[in-house]
Structure formats: structure tokens, C-alpha cells
C-alpha positions in Angstrom: 0.3 23.6 -6.2 0.9 21.1 -3.9 0.6 20.7 0.0 4.2 20.0 0.9 5.1 18.7 4.6 9.2 17.4 6.1 8.8 13.8 7.1 7.6 13.7 10.5 5.9 17.3 11.0 1.9 17.9 10.8 2.7 22.0 9.8 1.5 22.4 6.3 4.2 24.7 5.0 5.4 25.3 1.3 9.3 25.2 2.0 11.0 21.8 1.8 13.7 20.5 3.4 14.7 17.3 0.9 18.2 16.6 2.2 19.2 13.0 1.2 21.6 12.0 4.2 23.3 12.9 7.1 24.8 16.4 6.0 22.8 18.5 4.3 24.2 21.7 2.7 21.4 23.6 1.3 17.4 23.8 1.4 15.3 23.7 -1.3 12.9 26.5 -1.5 9.7 25.2 -3.4 7.3 28.1 -4.5 3.5 28.1 -4.6 4.0 29.8 -8.1 6.7 27.4 -9.3 4.4 24.1 -9.0 1.0 26.4 -9.6 3.3 26.9 -13.7 4.2 23.2 -13.7 0.5 22.3 -13.4 -0.9 24.4 -15.4 1.3 23.2 -18.4 1.2 19.7 -17.6 -2.1 19.0 -16.1 -0.6 16.4 -13.5 0.2 16.8 -10.4 2.5 13.9 -10.3 4.7 15.6 -13.2 4.6 18.7 -11.5 6.4 17.3 -8.4 8.7 15.3 -10.4 10.1 18.5 -12.7 10.3 20.3 -9.1 12.5 17.4 -7.6 14.8 17.9 -11.0 15.1 21.3 -10.9 15.7 21.7 -6.8 18.6 19.0 -6.0 20.1 19.2 -2.8 23.7 17.9 -2.2 24.9 15.8 0.6 27.6 13.4 1.7 28.6 10.4 -0.3 28.3 7.0 0.6 31.5 4.9 1.2 33.0 4.7 -2.1 34.8 6.7 -4.4 33.0 9.8 -5.9 34.0 9.1 -9.4 33.7 5.6 -9.4 32.1 3.3 -12.1 28.9 2.2 -10.4 28.5 -0.2 -13.4 30.8 -2.6 -15.3 29.0 -5.6 -17.7 28.7 -9.1 -15.9 26.8 -11.9 -16.1 22.9 -10.9 -16.0 22.0 -13.2 -13.0 24.0 -15.0 -10.1 21.6 -17.4 -7.8 24.1 -18.5 -5.4 25.4 -17.4 -2.3 24.8 -14.6 0.2 25.0 -11.9 -2.8 22.6 -12.9 -5.6 22.7 -10.4 -9.0 19.4 -10.7 -11.1 18.6 -7.7 -13.9 15.3 -7.1 -12.2 13.7 -7.4 -8.5 10.5 -7.6 -7.7 9.3 -7.2 -4.2 6.4 -8.2 -3.7 4.3 -11.0 -5.0 0.9 -10.0 -5.7 -0.7 -9.1 -8.9 1.4 -5.9 -9.2 4.6 -7.8 -9.0 4.2 -11.0 -10.6 2.3 -9.3 -13.9 5.5 -6.8 -14.0 7.8 -10.3 -13.7 6.1 -12.2 -16.2 6.4 -9.1 -19.0 10.5 -8.1 -17.7 11.0 -11.9 -17.9 11.3 -11.7 -21.5 14.4 -9.1 -21.3 16.1 -10.4 -18.5 16.2 -12.6 -15.2 14.3 -11.7 -12.2 14.1 -12.6 -8.8 10.4 -12.6 -7.1 11.0 -11.5 -3.3 8.0 -12.0 -1.2 7.7 -12.1 2.5 5.7 -15.3 3.0 4.6 -18.2 0.7 4.3 -16.8 -2.7 0.1 -16.8 -2.5 0.3 -14.5 0.9 -0.4 -11.4 -0.4 -3.3 -8.5 -0.7 -4.2 -9.9 -4.0 -5.4 -13.4 -2.4 -7.9 -12.1 -0.1 -9.6 -9.3 -2.8 -12.7 -10.8 -2.7 -14.8 -8.3 -5.7 -13.3 -8.3 -8.8 -11.8 -6.1 -11.2 -13.9 -3.3 -12.7 -12.9 -2.5 -16.3 -15.4 -1.1 -19.3 -16.4 -4.5 -21.0 -20.0 -3.8 -21.8 -21.4 -1.9 -24.9 -23.8 0.2 -22.6 -20.9 1.7 -20.6 -18.3 3.9 -21.2 -14.4 4.7 -20.4 -16.0 8.5 -19.5 -18.5 6.8 -17.1 -15.6 4.6 -15.3 -13.5 8.1 -15.3 -16.4 9.9 -13.7 -17.3 7.6 -11.4 -13.3 7.4 -10.2 -13.2 11.5 -9.5 -16.2 11.4 -8.0 -15.6 9.0 -5.4 -12.1 10.3 -5.1 -13.4 13.8 -3.9 -12.3 15.4 -6.9 -8.6 14.7 -6.0 -7.7 12.3 -8.6 -5.3 12.6 -11.1 -7.0 12.9 -14.2 -4.8 11.8 -16.5 -3.9 8.7 -14.1 -7.6 8.1 -14.1 -7.8 8.2 -18.0 -4.8 5.9 -18.3 -6.2 3.4 -16.0 -9.7 3.4 -17.6 -8.8 3.4 -20.9 -6.0 0.8 -20.9 -8.1 -1.9 -18.2 -10.0 -3.4 -20.4 -7.1 -5.0 -22.6 -5.4 -5.8 -19.4 -8.2 -8.1 -18.0 -8.2 -9.5 -21.6 -4.5 -10.8 -21.0 -5.3 -12.1 -17.6 -8.3 -14.1 -19.2 -6.1 -15.1 -22.1 -3.4 -16.2 -19.9 -5.9 -18.9 -18.0 -7.5 -17.0 -15.2 -11.4 -17.9 -14.9 -14.3 -15.3 -14.5 -18.0 -16.0 -14.0 -20.2 -15.8 -17.3 -23.8 -15.4 -17.7 -26.1 -17.7 -19.3 -25.7 -15.7 -22.4 -21.8 -17.0 -22.7 -20.5 -13.7 -21.6 -18.5 -12.1 -18.4 -20.8 -11.6 -15.7 -20.6 -8.4 -14.4 -21.3 -6.8 -10.8 -22.0 -3.5 -9.6 -20.4 -2.0 -6.4 -20.6 0.8 -4.5 -20.0 4.1 -6.5 -20.2 2.8 -10.1 -23.0 3.7 -12.3 -22.8 0.5 -14.6 -22.2 -3.1 -14.0 -18.5 -3.5 -14.7 -16.8 -5.7 -12.2 -15.5 -9.0 -13.5 -15.5 -11.6 -10.7 -14.6 -14.9 -10.0 -17.6 -15.6 -7.4 -16.2 -13.6 -4.1 -12.7 -15.2 -4.8 -11.9 -13.1 -7.2 -8.2 -12.3 -6.3 -7.7 -15.8 -5.2 -8.3 -17.3 -9.0 -6.0 -14.5 -10.4 -3.2 -15.1 -8.1 -3.6 -18.7 -9.1 -3.4 -17.5 -13.0 -0.1 -15.7 -12.0 1.9 -18.3 -10.0 1.3 -20.8 -12.5 2.5 -18.6 -15.2 5.5 -17.9 -13.2 6.4 -21.0 -12.2 6.6 -22.0 -15.7 8.8 -19.3 -16.7 12.5 -20.0 -16.4 13.6 -16.6 -16.2 12.0 -15.8 -12.8 13.2 -16.8 -9.6 11.0 -16.9 -6.5 12.3 -16.4 -3.3 9.9 -17.0 -0.3 10.5 -16.0 3.4 12.5 -13.2 2.1 11.6 -10.1 4.4 13.3 -6.7 2.8 15.1 -4.9 5.2 15.7 -1.9 3.4 16.8 -0.9 0.1 20.3 -0.3 -1.7 20.8 3.1 -2.4 23.9 5.4 -3.4 24.1 8.6 -5.1 25.5 9.5 -8.7 25.8 13.3 -8.7 22.9 14.6 -7.3 21.0 11.6 -8.3 19.9 8.8 -6.1 20.0 5.2 -7.5 18.6 2.2 -6.1 21.1 -0.9 -6.6 18.5 -3.8 -5.0 17.8 -4.5 -1.7 18.7 -6.5 1.7 16.7 -9.5 2.7 16.4 -11.8 5.9 15.7 -15.2 5.2 13.4 -16.2 7.8 13.8 -19.6 7.5 17.4 -20.0 7.5 17.9 -16.8 9.4 20.6 -15.5 6.8 21.3 -12.1 5.3 21.0 -12.1 1.5 21.8 -9.3 -0.9 20.1 -8.6 -4.0 21.9 -6.2 -6.9 19.8 -5.3 -9.8 19.5 -2.5 -12.3 15.9 -2.3 -11.8 13.7 -2.6 -8.4 9.8 -2.8 -8.8 8.5 -2.3 -5.0 5.2 -4.2 -5.2 4.8 -5.0 -1.4 1.2 -4.1 -0.6 -0.1 -1.6 1.9 0.2 -1.0 5.9 -3.5 -2.4 7.1 -1.4 -3.6 10.2 -1.1 -0.1 11.8 -4.4 -0.8 12.9 -5.8 -3.6 14.9 -8.7 -4.0 12.9 -7.6 -4.8 9.1 -8.7 -7.0 6.0 -5.0 -7.4 5.0 -2.8 -10.6 6.0 -0.7 -10.0 8.5 2.3 -9.4 5.8 0.9 -5.9 5.6 3.3 -4.1 7.7 4.2 -0.9 5.6 7.3 -2.6 4.7 7.8 -1.1 1.2 6.3 2.2 1.9 8.4 2.6 4.6 11.8 1.5 3.5 11.0 4.0 0.0 10.7 6.6 3.0 14.3 6.2 4.1 15.4 5.8 0.8 14.6 9.3 0.2 11.2 8.8 -2.2 8.7 10.9 -2.3 5.5 9.9 0.0 1.6 11.2 -1.0 -1.7 11.5 0.4 -0.6 9.1 3.5 -4.1 10.6 5.5 -6.4 8.7 2.9 -6.6 5.1 4.7 -9.7 3.4 3.3 -11.9 1.7 6.1 -13.7 -1.0 4.3 -17.4 -0.5 5.9 -18.2 -4.1 6.0 -15.8 -6.7 7.7 -17.2 -9.9 9.7 -18.1 -8.8 13.4 -17.1 -11.7 15.4 -19.3 -10.5 18.4 -22.4 -11.1 16.2 -21.8 -14.5 15.2 -23.9 -17.4 16.8 -20.5 -19.2 17.7 -17.9 -17.2 18.3 -14.0 -17.4 16.9 -11.9 -19.9 19.4 -9.2 -16.9 19.4 -8.7 -13.6 17.7 -8.6 -13.5 13.9 -4.9 -12.4 12.5 -7.0 -10.1 10.1 -10.8 -9.5 9.9 -12.9 -11.3 7.4 -14.2 -9.1 4.4 -17.7 -9.0 3.4 -17.2 -8.0 0.1 -18.5 -4.6 -1.4 -20.4 -7.1 -4.1 -22.7 -8.1 -1.7 -24.1 -4.3 -1.2 -24.0 -4.3 -5.1 -26.2 -7.1 -5.3 -29.0 -6.0 -3.1 -27.4 -5.8 0.4 -29.2 -3.9 2.7 -27.9 -2.3 5.8 -29.7 -2.1 9.3 -28.4 -1.0 12.8 -29.9 -3.7 15.7 -32.7 -2.1 15.5 -33.9 -3.8 12.1 -34.0 0.1 11.1 -32.8 0.7 7.3 -30.2 4.1 7.6 -28.4 4.6 4.9 -30.8 6.4 2.9 -30.5 8.9 5.9 -27.1 9.7 4.6 -27.2 9.8 1.0 -29.3 9.4 -1.5 -27.2 6.5 -3.1 -27.9 4.3 0.0 -26.0 1.0 0.0 -24.3 2.2 -3.0 -22.5 4.9 -1.9 -18.7 5.1 -2.6 -17.0 3.2 0.9 -16.0 6.3 2.6 -19.6 7.7 3.0 -20.9 4.0 4.2 -18.0 3.8 6.7 -18.7 7.1 8.1 -22.5 6.2 8.2 -21.9 3.0 9.9 -19.7 4.7 12.6 -21.8 7.5 13.0 -24.9 4.6 13.9 -22.2 2.7 16.1 -21.4 5.4 18.2 -25.1 7.0 18.4 -26.7 3.6 19.3 -23.8 2.4 21.7 -23.5 -0.8 19.9 -20.9 -2.6 18.4 -21.6 -3.7 14.5 -24.4 -3.5 12.3 -26.6 -5.7 10.2 -26.3 -6.4 6.2 -28.8 -8.2 4.7 -29.0 -10.3 1.6 -31.1 -13.0 2.5 -33.9 -11.6 0.5 -32.3 -12.9 -2.6 -33.1 -16.0 -4.2 -30.8 -18.7 -2.2 -29.1 -20.2 -5.4 -28.1 -16.7 -6.2 -27.1 -15.9 -3.0 -24.6 -19.3 -2.9 -23.3 -19.1 -6.2 -22.3 -15.1 -6.2 -20.7 -15.8 -2.5 -20.1 -19.3 -1.9 -16.8 -18.2 0.4 -18.5 -15.7 2.4 -21.7 -18.0 2.7 -19.5 -20.9 4.3 -17.4 -18.9 6.4 -20.5 -17.6 8.1 -21.7 -20.5 8.3 -18.7 -22.3 10.0 -19.4 -20.0 12.9 -23.5 -20.9 12.9 -24.8 -17.9 10.7 -26.8 -18.8 7.2 -26.7 -15.7 5.2 -29.4 -16.9 3.1 -32.0 -16.5 5.8 -29.9 -13.7 8.3 -28.1 -10.8 8.2 -24.5 -10.6 8.6 -23.1 -8.8 11.7 -20.7 -6.2 9.9 -18.5 -3.5 11.0 -15.6 -0.9 9.2 -11.8 -1.9 9.2 -8.7 -1.1 7.5 -8.6 -1.8 4.3 -6.7 -0.2 1.7 -3.7 2.7 1.8 -4.8 5.4 -1.2 -1.1 6.9 -0.6 2.4 5.6 -0.7 5.0 6.3 -2.8 4.7 8.7 -5.5 4.7 7.4 -8.7 4.4 9.0 -12.2 2.7 7.3 -15.2 5.5 4.8 -15.8 5.2 3.8 -12.1 8.9 5.8 -11.6 9.8 7.5 -8.7 12.2 10.0 -8.2 14.9 7.6 -6.9 16.4 6.5 -10.0 15.8 2.8 -11.0 13.2 2.4 -8.2 9.7 1.6 -9.7 6.3 0.8 -7.7 2.9 -0.6 -8.4 0.3 -1.8 -6.3 -1.0 -0.6 -3.2 2.6 0.9 -1.9 2.0 3.3 -5.1 0.2 6.6 -5.1 -0.3 7.3 -8.7 -3.3 9.6 -8.3 -6.0 7.2 -9.5 -7.7 7.2 -6.0 -7.4 10.8 -4.9 -9.3 10.9 -1.7 -11.4 7.7 -1.8 -10.4 4.5 -4.0 -13.4 3.6 -6.0 -14.3 0.0 -5.3 -12.7 -3.1 -7.4 -9.9 -0.2 -8.9 -6.8 -1.2 -6.8 -6.5 -4.7 -8.9 -7.2 -2.7 -12.0 -4.5 -0.5 -11.4 -1.9 -3.0 -10.4 -2.7 -4.4 -13.7 -2.3 -1.1 -15.5 0.7 0.4 -13.8 2.7 -3.3 -13.7 2.6 -3.2 -17.4 3.8 0.6 -18.1 6.2 0.0 -15.9 7.7 -2.8 -18.4 9.5 -0.3 -21.1 11.2 2.3 -18.9 12.8 -0.7 -16.7 13.7 -2.8 -19.8 15.5 0.4 -21.0 17.1 1.3 -17.7 18.1 -1.9 -17.3 19.6 -2.3 -20.9 21.8 1.0 -20.0 23.5 -0.7 -17.1 25.2 -3.5 -15.5 25.7 -4.5 -12.2 29.5 -4.5 -11.1 29.8 -7.4 -8.6 32.1 -5.4 -6.1 28.9 -3.3 -5.4 27.9 -6.3 -3.1 30.8 -4.3 -0.8 29.6 -0.6 -0.8 27.2 -1.4 1.7 27.6 -2.8 5.7 25.5 -5.9 5.7 22.7 -6.0 8.5 23.2 -8.6 10.7 21.0 -10.9 13.2 21.4 -10.4 16.7 23.2 -13.5 17.2 25.8 -12.1 20.4 22.6 -11.4 22.2 21.2 -14.2 24.9 18.2 -15.6 24.2 16.4 -14.0 27.7 17.4 -11.0 25.8 15.8 -11.8 22.7 12.7 -13.2 24.3 12.7 -9.5 26.3 12.8 -7.7 23.2 10.2 -9.6 21.2 7.8 -10.0 24.4 8.2 -5.7 24.5 7.8 -5.4 21.0 4.7 -7.2 20.5 3.7 -5.8 23.6 4.2 -1.9 21.7 2.6 -3.1 18.6 -0.6 -3.7 20.3 -0.5 -0.3 21.6 1.0 1.6 18.3 -2.3 -0.3 16.6 -5.0 1.0 19.6 -3.3 4.5 19.1 -4.3 4.4 15.5 -7.6 3.4 15.6 -8.7 5.3 18.8 -7.0 8.6 17.6 -6.5 8.4 13.7 -9.6 6.3 12.4 -12.7 6.9 10.6 -13.5 10.3 12.3 -10.5 12.5 13.3 -9.8 16.1 15.4 -6.8 18.0 15.0 -6.4 17.5 19.0 -6.9 13.2 18.4 -3.7 13.7 15.9 -1.8 15.9 17.8 -2.2 13.5 20.6 -1.4 10.3 18.8 1.8 12.1 17.3 2.8 12.7 20.5 1.9 9.0 22.1 3.5 7.3 18.8 6.7 9.4 19.4 6.8 8.6 23.2 6.2 4.9 22.3 8.7 4.8 19.7 11.4 6.6 21.7 10.7 4.1 24.8 11.3 1.1 22.5 14.8 2.1 20.5 15.9 3.4 24.4 14.8 -0.4 25.5 16.0 -1.9 22.2 19.5 -0.1 22.5 19.8 -0.8 26.3 19.1 -4.4 26.0 22.3 -4.4 23.4 20.6 -4.4 20.0 22.7 -2.6 17.6 21.1 0.2 15.0 22.4 -2.4 12.1 21.1 -5.6 13.2 17.8 -7.1 12.0 14.8 -9.2 12.9 11.8 -9.5 11.6 9.5 -8.4 14.5 11.7 -5.7 14.7 11.9 -4.8 11.2 8.3 -4.7 11.5 8.0 -2.6 13.8 10.4 -0.3 12.3 8.1 -0.1 9.3 4.8 0.1 11.6 5.7 3.3 13.1 7.0 5.1 10.2 3.7 4.3 8.2 2.1 5.6 11.4 3.9 8.8 11.5 3.4 9.4 7.8 -0.3 9.0 8.1 -0.5 11.6 11.4 1.7 14.0 9.5 -0.1 13.8 6.2 -3.7 13.7 8.0 -2.2 16.9 10.3 -1.3 19.1 7.3 -5.1 18.7 5.7 -7.0 21.3 7.2 -10.2 20.2 5.1 -12.5 16.8 5.1 -12.3 15.1 2.2 -12.8 11.9 0.9 -11.7 9.4 3.6 -10.0 11.9 5.5 -12.4 13.4 7.8 -11.7 15.9 10.7 -14.6 17.4 13.0 -12.3 20.4 13.3 -13.0 21.4 9.7 -15.7 19.4 8.6 -16.5 21.1 5.1 -14.6 20.5 1.4 -12.2 23.4 0.8 -11.5 24.0 -3.2 -8.5 25.9 -2.5 -7.1 22.8 -0.5 -7.8 20.5 -3.8 -4.5 19.1 -3.5 -2.5 16.2 -3.0 -0.1 16.2 0.6 3.7 15.4 -0.5 6.1 14.5 1.7 9.4 15.3 0.7 12.6 13.6 1.9 14.0 15.1 4.9 17.4 15.0 6.9 18.0 12.1 8.7 19.8 14.4 11.5 17.8 14.1 14.9 15.1 11.4 12.7 14.5 8.4 14.4 15.3 4.9 13.6 12.6 3.8 12.0 12.9 7.0 9.8 16.8 5.7 8.3 18.5 3.3 6.2 20.5 0.5 8.4 23.7 1.1 6.5 23.6 4.6 7.1 23.9 4.5 10.6 26.8 5.2 13.2 26.9 2.2 15.3 26.0 2.5 19.0 28.4 2.2 21.5 
């Protein structure tokens, strides 16, 4: 059984309105018995929901082209000039998932890698800790699986966990063969770290800059590949979808070139979403500025199923600027991460009274999973009315600290703190979305031709809380698993160039005066800060029903205020600008998190609510948000090309 809620609702229910357009002709009723039967047979909630989607399909209004028109014709597989570009594969995102996938599918066709900023600006590049994989004779797949499932509060999809833990080691070896350089010990073997929640040393790393090293190696390989075309500074606006019978098909994506301000349409036979998470729905996050939930929001608008959005991971230890001897001269765009590996290497947490507190909360102390450590720190801060706690690694040999954590040491030293002699001030910050676009074991979604991998996806691996260093591993495994079905899909269809005219193009707001545009952008920036503040204060580490309902109301009012102001100033729903599109996506993701959180009436993993503080076995179910009717929904929940123009 799965917990099913229509988008934008906090009411737990099993009647699912999965209408996929403006006019819905019937409602699919999904009974608990039907889903339970699928679960018993397939032992996988992701497969169960997939089968339910296949069985209960909703008829809705077709896009503006003839019902029996052929969608595909044989054409050249690559067209890179002009405002419409055609490729066999479009990849949205240039992190580890997107680049690994691109390198593999490039063996079979042309690939467009579409990235919001520079190619390296992604969550992968900021990953410090490493990649977890069973590479030691003393370790085992079963042990890694157990650690993952325990950390995930037993909400993990066991089949997904087994796939990742089994296939992970080979994916890591492929990275090494590609040129990624990881740390080795004096014996010549890979130096394996241990992090919170892990029972063995199994973290492959490159000092404390593992993500940067992986990104370097992948980008080097991509640049050399003549079948891969990288489009930097292309902001993905909306997926291009149409109806074929009762199926939704993805045919590409509209983007905005933020350098030339030109709308560029990418038509493709297959699209992979690998756009990362949504950390910037919160004011304090370790994510780069590009992590505004664009992929999750676009997929939701394209009628993809969304899962487990209540499980937002707050990393326990981001650098607390308030505790630094030399404060930063201006606020950081994203919080600086103090790697999980610091605690894994022996770091100890103290409050400002220099009392070690983690043993009071969990017998695993500093090596407890992230959700436990983050809640413990949050409790200490509230009880003692303090702004940060201290993470001390100074008892370790200086040479060891500097060799294991050169990046962290350098950053702290810039602010007058020598971590070989003094503790590091730390505080929790939003870090990772365990939920996202629901994916099967090959990265497939309920939208045909659309695959997902990386943080944007919800594969069932993480359950209610991600085990440290499992994210890069998941991205590697699912990016590879999505390759063969993507190639099969590509070979069975070729795009018709006339498909470019099926959707009206988004437009830049060139008709608006610069004065009006400035007012809109200023208002958007102000309301974005307010949205983030609401999420931090009401949808944080510790929650309650009242606070969640308050957040739902406040954000609803805030969104109405924003949309009203936009359209009052002459903005049209089909207009596009990077700041406005980001705000749409932030609103969309924030509402998905709140709806999911309200539906979970228990405390599990990253979702802790004071009203339901206990873990309930009967509620050990994923939260599923099915597509709902666009009627009466807000602008953030609807695709641009399906909008009626405002007069």
C-alpha cells in the first residue's frame, strides 16, 4: 500500500485524482487492496505504483495537434543550429548522473547536455565526503544494505537497495578507469573512510573534495566526445509533453539562454532529468545557487509522479559563520559543508559549555545517522539558546587532519580558525532531497521518454533518510541502468521536425519597460526570502501539524500575492525569465514538501513531528503525489504552453 495524496493537499487519502490536463473526464480510484496485491507480488513499491498507473489511466484534453497525427518521422538525428535543436538524447543537468549517462548513450546517438550555469556548477562539485561502495574483503553487500535500510528508517525499497549496493563497486571501478583519482593508503590500496551510519570503512574519497575530482574526470571525458554537445547557461523552463492515446510522452524541453536571452527549444527522443535537488527552498543550505528544484517542479507540471518529498535531509554540520574569529564580509550564497568524514575520522561534538552531548541521544554518538545528529544539535541549540555547536578534530595528528581535510582546513584558516588546534563552529543546513520524481529500477518514470537519475529522482534507495555517501553511488548506478531502456526508446522513434510547432514558445518579457521589470524582480527577490524564512521556521528539522498548516497557508497567500503582482504589472503566464521561473519552481517544491509532510502522521527518519512522535509500522509506506487536475491550480503547478493568455 502507498500513501497517495493529490498535489497541493495535506489530506491523507486513497482516492487519487490523476487528471493530466485542463479537463478531466473521470477519476481513478485506487483501492488499498489493489496496491497491496501488487506489493505482495512484486516486493517493490515502485513497481506497484507503476502498475497502478498503467491500469488506471485518465483521459484528458489533447494538445493542439490532430489526434491521429504521427508524432515521429525519420530525420537526421542531430540538428544543433537555430532556436530549435534536435538530438537523440537531451540531458538536463551536468552533475555525476547527467554526465555518466551522457557518456554512455553517446555511443548510440547525439546528446545535448543542458546545464543552468557553468558545467561544473552542480551539487556533485560540492560533494566532499565520497562514494560508498563495498571494496574491502571485510565488508559485504549485505552489510551495506543493512546500513542503508537502518539509516532509511526501514522505508527503503529493498530491491533498489540491493541493486545499488551490488552494482556500486563496478561503477566506482569504472570511474577510476576513466581517470578519477582517489586517495590510496600506504599499502597501495584505496583509502576507505567510515562515516556516520556505516558499519565498515567503505567510503572512497579524494581528500575532502571528492565531488570536484569526479566532476573533473567526467567533464574531461565529455569534452573529448564528439557526440556530446554541452549547452551552458541554458535554464530549463518546462518539459515538452503531449498525449498519445492515454499516455503522456516527453519530447524535449524549452530552455532560456541566460546569456543571449533567447528561448531555445530542444526536441529529443529521450530526456534524462538529472537536475539535482531543491535546497534553496530554505535560507541555509549547502547546495549551490542552481539548486532551486527546477527538475522536480518541471516533472510535476508534466504529470510525473512525485514521492517522499517530506524527507528533506539537513546536514548536521555546516560551517557556522557566527562562531568564526573573522566573520565573512557578506552572507554566503550557500553554506560551507563540514564533511561527514570529519565525524567519521573521530570528530567530537560539543556544546558551547564544552560538554559532549551525542552519547546522551544515541549509543552510536557522533557516528549516528544524519537525521539523529541533526535533531540532537537542534535540541541542544534550543535548550541552551545558542547559535551553533562545536565539532572538534584537533586531538588527531596535525598531518592527518591536513591531508584528509585540506579544503575544510583552508576555508577555516581564511577566517582565522586553525582546525588542528581549535574546534569548528557548526550548525545544521538543508542538504539533500530524499524524495523527488518517482523512478523505477531503470530510472523510468510514468511519463514515456522521460528518465530521472540523481537527487531529482526518488528511487526508493534512501527511504526516510539518506545514508552518508550513498548519493553519488545512487547517481552512478541509476544513470547506467537508464542507458539501455533509453537506447531502446530512441531506436524505436525519430522526431518529426514539425513537432517544433506543437507548442507555443515561451517569450522573454521584452514588452515590459525596464522600470516594470526591475519592480517585478525586486518584489520576487523579497518574496523568495520570505518563502525561505517560512520553510525554515515552520517546515524544518522538528515539525508540528499546526506549524505545517500555518506554512501551507502562508505560502499559499505569498504565492497568490506574487502572481497577482506579476500579472498586474503586465506579466503573461507564457513569459519566461530566470528569476521568475526559479520562483515558480521554489513555490512548487515547497508546497510538495508541505503536502507530503502533512500526510505523514508519524515520525520517521528525517520527518519528525511532535504531534506524532513515534514510528508506526502500519504507516511504513512511501508518500505518493499523483498528478492532479490543473483546474484551479496555481501558475507554479501548470506548464507554460498549456496556459490561457491573461488579457
